[in-house]
N, C-alpha and C positions, 0 to 999 in steps of 0.2 A: 504494500500500500504506500503510495507516494505521500509526500508532505501536503500536497494540495488536496488530496482525498481526505487526509486526516483533518485538515482545517475545515473542509466542507462538512464533515461529520460533526465536528465540534460546533460549528455555526448552527447546524440544524438542531443539535442537542440543546444549545443555549436558547434558541427560540422556543423549544419545547419546555424547558425549565422555567424561563422567565416570562415569556409572552403568553403562552397558551393557558396555563391554569388561571392566572389573574384575569385575563381578558375574557376567557370563556365563562368563568364563574360570574363575572360582572354582567355579561350579556345574558346569561341564563336567568339571573335574578331580574334584570331589566325587562325581559320578555315574559317572565313568569313561567319558564319551562321546567318540567319535572319528568322523572322516570325515563321512558323510552324516547320521548321527544328530546329531552336534554342530552341523552346519549347520542342520538343521531345528529343533533346540533354540534356536539363536541367533535364528532367524526368529520362533519363537513367543515367545521372551523379548522381542524387539524390539516385537512387537505389544502385549504387556502394558505395557512401558515407554511405548509410544506412547499408550496409553489413559491412563496416569498423567500423561504430559506434557500431554495434552489437558485433563485435569481441572485440573491445577495452573495451566496458562496461561489457564484460563477459557473455553476453546473448548467444553467440555461441562460440564454440571452434573449433579446427582443427578436432576433432573426432565427435562432436555432432553439426550438423547443422540442424535446423528446419526451414521450410518455413513458419511456423505459425507466427513467429516474424517479418518476412520481411515486410509485408504490413504496420504494425504499425510503424516500424522504417522509412520506406520510407515516410509515411505520415507526420511524425514528421519533418524529414529532409527537405522534399519538401516544407512543409508549412512554416517552419522557414526561409528557403532560399528565398521563394517567398515574404514573409512579409518583410524581411530585404531588399531585392532588391527593392521592391516597396517603402519602406521608404527612401532608399538612392537615388533612381532614380524615382521620381514621374512622369516624363514625359515619355510616352511610346516611345520606340525606333521604327524606321521604318525598 
């Protein structure tokens, strides 16, 4: 794995740790989302953040967008966000 790939993974992980839990939790409360709807919203938000992370890390550009990188970035962001959320909020919300 090259240093550029490691940096890209760290940027994606950073977005997942810092951006996703805070932003998604705030938006879920603002829209009054609960249960399955909240989970689907978190997944969709993670996809958007994953695309942003790919753009910031240089994996994609305005002219070259590949769908091959999206599932990996989505998985990294969603996993990091879920892990952080569970660590910060150990009690399940109703």
